[in-house]
C-alpha positions, 0 to 999 in steps of 0.5 A: 638898620645898618644898610640904612646908615650906610645909605645915608652916608653914601648920599652925604658923600655923594652931595659932597663930591658934587659940591666940588664940581667945577660948576658948583665949587661950594667949599662951605657945602662940602665942610658941612657934608664932611662934618655930617659924615663924621657925626654919623661914624662917631654915632655908628655902633662899632660893628658898623665902623670897620677899619681895613688894616691892609 
């Protein structure tokens, strides 16, 4: 389950990054995808979200 969630988040981030390309430049899509990532991280179990203290 955790691997599937990580894959989904990577896909959302990929779409967000592509929305910033010079050919597309879609800031609304970027904002939407960042909101989806935030929602996914908030809903994720604590063991899934790791914060690197380095």
